[in-house]
C-alpha positions as CSV (number, residue, x, y, z in Angstrom):
1,X,28.9,59.4,108.2
2,X,30.5,60.5,105.3
3,X,30.0,64.2,105.5
4,X,31.4,63.7,109.1
5,X,34.1,62.0,107.7
6,X,35.0,64.9,105.3
7,X,34.6,67.3,107.9
8,X,37.2,65.7,110.3
9,X,39.9,65.1,107.6
10,X,39.4,68.7,106.3
11,X,40.1,69.9,110.0
12,X,43.0,67.4,110.1
13,X,44.3,68.6,106.8
14,X,44.0,72.2,107.8
15,X,45.7,71.8,111.4
16,X,48.6,70.1,109.5
17,X,49.0,72.7,106.9
18,X,48.8,75.2,109.4
19,X,51.4,73.4,111.3
20,X,53.7,73.3,108.4
21,X,53.4,76.4,107.7
22,X,54.3,77.7,111.0
23,X,57.1,75.7,111.2
24,X,58.3,77.0,107.8
25,X,57.9,80.5,108.5
26,X,60.0,79.8,111.8
27,X,62.6,78.6,110.0
28,X,62.9,81.3,107.6
29,X,62.8,83.9,110.6
30,X,65.6,82.0,112.2
31,X,67.7,82.4,109.2
32,X,67.0,86.0,108.7
33,X,67.7,86.4,112.3
34,X,70.9,85.0,111.9
35,X,71.8,86.8,108.7
36,X,71.0,89.9,110.4
37,X,73.1,89.2,113.4
38,X,76.0,88.3,111.0
39,X,75.7,91.2,109.1
40,X,75.3,93.5,112.5
41,X,78.7,92.1,113.5
42,X,80.2,92.6,110.1
43,X,79.3,96.5,110.3
44,X,80.5,96.6,113.7
45,X,84.0,95.2,113.1
46,X,84.0,97.6,110.2
47,X,83.0,100.7,112.3
48,X,86.0,99.7,114.7
49,X,88.2,99.2,112.3
50,X,87.4,102.7,110.9
51,X,87.6,104.0,113.9
52,X,91.1,103.0,114.4
53,X,92.5,104.0,111.2
54,X,91.0,107.2,112.0
55,X,92.8,107.5,115.6
56,X,95.9,106.2,113.3
57,X,95.4,108.8,110.7
58,X,94.9,111.5,113.0
59,X,98.5,110.7,114.9
60,X,99.9,110.8,111.6
61,X,98.5,113.9,110.8
62,X,99.9,115.5,114.0
63,X,103.3,113.8,113.4
64,X,103.2,115.5,109.5
65,X,102.1,119.1,110.6
66,X,104.8,118.8,113.2
67,X,107.4,117.8,110.7
68,X,106.0,120.5,108.0
69,X,106.6,123.0,110.5
70,X,110.2,121.9,111.7
71,X,110.9,121.7,108.0
72,X,109.7,125.3,107.2
73,X,111.7,126.4,110.6
74,X,114.7,124.3,109.1
75,X,114.5,126.5,105.6
76,X,114.2,129.8,106.9
77,X,117.1,129.2,109.3
78,X,119.2,128.1,106.5
79,X,118.2,130.8,103.9
80,X,120.6,133.4,105.3
81,X,123.4,130.9,105.2
82,X,122.7,129.7,101.7
83,X,122.6,133.7,100.5
84,X,126.0,134.3,102.4
85,X,127.4,130.8,101.0
86,X,126.6,132.5,97.5
87,X,128.2,135.6,98.0
88,X,124.8,137.3,98.2
89,X,123.8,140.3,101.0
90,X,121.3,139.1,103.5
91,X,118.0,141.1,103.3
92,X,117.1,143.6,106.1
93,X,113.5,143.5,105.3
94,X,112.4,144.3,109.2
95,X,114.6,147.3,108.8
96,X,113.1,148.4,105.7
97,X,116.1,148.5,103.6
98,X,117.1,145.7,101.1
99,X,120.7,145.5,102.0
100,X,121.8,146.5,98.2
101,X,121.2,150.2,98.5
């Protein structure tokens, strides 16, 4: 009877240990799953912000390029007037003469 009692209690102890281990593992997996989902949401939010910022920078680049182009055109159009205001003769580079000879 003593051996049978030891075997029964060993089975009970093994079953309880297995159940506790299973429960602890399930809890750890649930925590890891929540952490993973939280991290996924974080990086999805970061990616959305980065895409939004990229679109914004693309628009700013187009505006900046347009502004630079307009500024160059304004300077090119203003140079002959500035030269004339200071008494310089305009350069006739397109005809092959320098205007001074």
